[in-house]
Structures are given as structure tokens and as C-alpha cells.
C-alpha positions as CSV (number, residue, x, y, z in Angstrom):
1,M,-35.9,10.3,61.1
2,T,-34.4,8.7,57.9
3,E,-30.8,8.3,57.3
4,F,-30.5,11.3,55.0
5,E,-33.0,13.7,57.1
6,R,-30.3,15.8,58.6
7,N,-29.1,16.5,55.0
8,N,-32.6,17.3,54.0
9,H,-33.1,19.5,56.9
10,V,-30.1,21.6,56.1
11,L,-31.0,21.7,52.2
12,L,-34.4,23.0,53.2
13,G,-33.0,25.4,55.6
14,L,-30.6,26.7,52.7
15,I,-33.5,27.0,50.5
16,D,-35.5,29.1,53.0
17,K,-32.5,31.3,53.8
18,W,-31.7,31.8,49.9
19,M,-35.1,32.4,48.6
20,P,-35.5,36.0,49.9
21,V,-31.9,36.7,48.8
22,F,-32.6,35.7,45.5
23,L,-36.0,37.2,45.3
24,T,-34.3,40.7,46.4
25,L,-31.3,40.3,43.8
26,P,-31.8,42.5,40.9
27,E,-32.0,40.7,37.7
28,E,-29.1,42.7,36.3
29,V,-27.0,41.5,39.0
30,A,-28.0,37.8,38.3
31,E,-27.2,38.3,34.6
32,N,-23.9,40.0,34.7
33,R,-21.8,39.2,37.8
34,R,-19.8,35.9,37.2
35,N,-17.9,33.5,39.3
36,N,-14.3,32.1,38.3
37,Q,-15.9,29.5,35.9
38,N,-17.3,32.7,34.1
39,R,-20.9,31.6,35.0
40,T,-23.5,34.3,36.1
41,I,-25.7,33.7,39.0
42,K,-28.4,32.6,36.5
43,Q,-26.4,30.2,35.1
44,I,-25.1,28.8,38.6
45,L,-28.9,28.3,39.6
46,G,-29.6,26.6,36.3
47,H,-26.8,24.2,36.9
48,L,-28.2,23.5,40.3
49,I,-31.4,22.9,38.5
50,D,-29.6,20.6,36.3
51,S,-27.8,18.9,39.1
52,A,-31.1,18.1,41.1
53,T,-33.0,16.8,38.0
54,N,-30.2,14.5,37.2
55,N,-29.9,13.4,40.5
56,T,-33.6,12.7,40.9
57,H,-33.3,10.5,37.7
58,R,-30.1,8.6,39.1
59,I,-31.9,7.9,42.3
60,I,-35.0,6.6,40.6
61,H,-32.9,4.4,38.2
62,L,-30.7,3.3,40.8
63,Q,-33.6,1.5,42.6
64,Y,-35.0,-0.7,39.7
65,Q,-32.3,-0.8,37.0
66,P,-29.6,-3.4,36.8
67,N,-26.7,-2.8,39.1
68,P,-24.1,-1.1,38.4
69,L,-26.1,1.5,36.3
70,I,-24.7,3.0,33.3
71,F,-26.5,6.4,33.0
72,P,-25.6,9.4,31.1
73,D,-23.3,11.7,33.0
74,Y,-24.1,15.4,32.5
75,A,-21.5,16.6,35.0
76,N,-18.2,15.4,33.6
77,L,-16.4,16.1,30.3
78,G,-18.0,19.6,29.9
79,N,-21.5,18.3,29.4
80,N,-22.8,20.7,32.3
81,D,-21.6,23.7,30.4
82,R,-23.5,22.3,27.2
83,W,-26.7,21.8,29.3
84,I,-26.5,25.3,30.7
85,A,-25.9,26.7,27.2
86,I,-28.6,24.7,25.5
87,Q,-31.2,25.7,28.0
88,N,-30.1,29.4,27.8
89,Y,-30.6,29.9,31.5
90,Q,-29.0,33.5,30.9
91,A,-32.3,34.5,29.2
92,E,-34.7,32.8,31.6
93,K,-36.8,35.1,33.5
94,W,-35.2,35.6,36.8
95,A,-38.3,35.0,38.9
96,D,-39.1,31.7,37.1
97,L,-35.7,30.5,37.4
98,I,-35.6,31.1,41.3
99,H,-38.9,29.3,41.8
100,L,-37.8,26.4,39.5
101,W,-34.7,26.2,41.6
102,K,-36.7,26.0,44.8
103,Y,-39.3,23.5,43.7
104,T,-37.0,21.1,41.9
105,H,-35.0,21.1,45.3
106,L,-37.9,20.4,47.2
107,H,-38.9,17.5,44.9
108,L,-35.6,16.2,45.2
109,V,-36.0,16.1,49.0
110,H,-39.1,14.4,48.6
111,V,-37.4,11.6,46.2
112,I,-34.7,11.1,48.9
113,R,-37.0,10.7,51.7
114,N,-38.9,7.9,49.7
115,V,-35.6,6.0,48.7
116,N,-35.7,2.3,49.2
117,H,-33.0,1.7,51.9
118,E,-32.2,-1.7,50.5
119,K,-31.0,-0.1,47.3
120,L,-28.3,2.2,48.9
121,D,-25.4,0.2,47.8
122,N,-26.5,0.0,44.2
123,E,-23.9,1.9,42.1
124,W,-23.7,4.2,39.1
125,I,-20.8,4.4,36.9
126,S,-19.8,8.0,35.9
127,A,-18.2,9.1,32.7
128,L,-14.9,8.9,34.5
129,G,-15.4,5.2,35.3
130,E,-16.0,5.9,38.9
131,S,-18.5,3.8,41.0
132,V,-20.8,5.8,43.1
133,S,-23.3,4.3,45.4
134,L,-26.7,5.7,45.8
135,K,-25.9,6.4,49.4
136,D,-22.8,8.4,48.6
137,M,-24.5,10.2,45.8
138,I,-27.3,11.4,48.2
139,Q,-25.1,12.3,51.0
140,D,-22.6,14.3,48.6
141,Y,-25.4,16.3,47.0
142,L,-25.3,18.9,50.2
143,R,-22.0,19.6,49.5
144,H,-22.3,20.2,45.8
145,F,-25.5,22.6,46.7
146,R,-23.5,24.5,49.3
147,L,-20.3,24.7,46.9
148,H,-22.5,26.7,44.5
149,L,-24.3,28.8,47.1
150,D,-21.0,29.7,48.4
151,E,-19.8,30.8,44.8
152,I,-22.9,33.0,44.6
153,A,-22.2,34.6,48.0
154,V,-18.7,35.5,46.9
155,I,-20.4,37.1,43.5
156,I,-22.8,39.1,45.4
157,G,-20.3,40.1,48.3
158,T,-22.2,38.8,51.1
159,N,-21.2,36.3,53.9
160,R,-22.4,32.8,53.5
161,V,-26.2,32.8,54.0
């Protein structure tokens, strides 16, 4: 079992638990109910897709680029909202968005399972000037993932899935 396999196992379990919830959630609920950041469920799922793809790229770059890595930071300085708006997740077909969310995260787990453990101390410098190690970034992703799923649970009025 790799160092990150527990997190991967929990992440995969959350995907399995949430897929039926999302698949039975009416599109009008996904389009209209909003969190405290004024994001719809579609936009939150889109943000999680962006998080997974950006982290996938960071994980890859941190294994071969010079250390520390200066890499575009989409999450800070309001850029994550720009990503959501530019990609117009609100207009994305709900079923397509659900599957994209699932398979993007399955790929992220695959990438994490194949990380070169000799590179775990390599660091990425965020837009805020913070140094984040590859190891810390991977370990923190599950927290971020849960945070947004918990937001969705509140929006749809269910207990944490």
C-alpha cells in the first residue's frame, strides 16, 4: 500500500457514494440551488474538476521541473471563479459533468499511485508565495474534495454522504 493509498481509498469511496446521488439529482436542482459563495452544484462540481486537473498537472510538473516550481495558481486571487465562468459549467449538460467529475478524479488517483516518492519534498510556490510540497499537496486534496461535497450536501439538504 502506498503512502497515499488510504486517501485514495477514501476518495474512491466518496466517488462511489456520490455518483448515485448526482445521477438522481434533477438538473434544475443542480442548476439553481447555491452555496454561500453563490455557486450552483454544477459550478461546484466544475470547480472540483478544475482542482483535480490542476493538481494532476502540478503533480506531474513537480516530478521533473526545477525545484521549487513556479506554476500558474488557478485557485487563489479569484482565478478559480474565472475558470468556472470561462468554462461555463452552468450550461454543461448535467450527466456529462457528473461523468467528467468521476473520471477526472479516477485519473487523479491513478497519477497519485504512480508518484515518484523521491520527489515528494519538491515544492510548488503558490500565487500567495507559499511553498507547498508535493506530499502536502497530495495529502490535502482529500480535505478539499470533502469540503465541497459537504457544501453540496448542505445545498441539497442531506446528511453528509
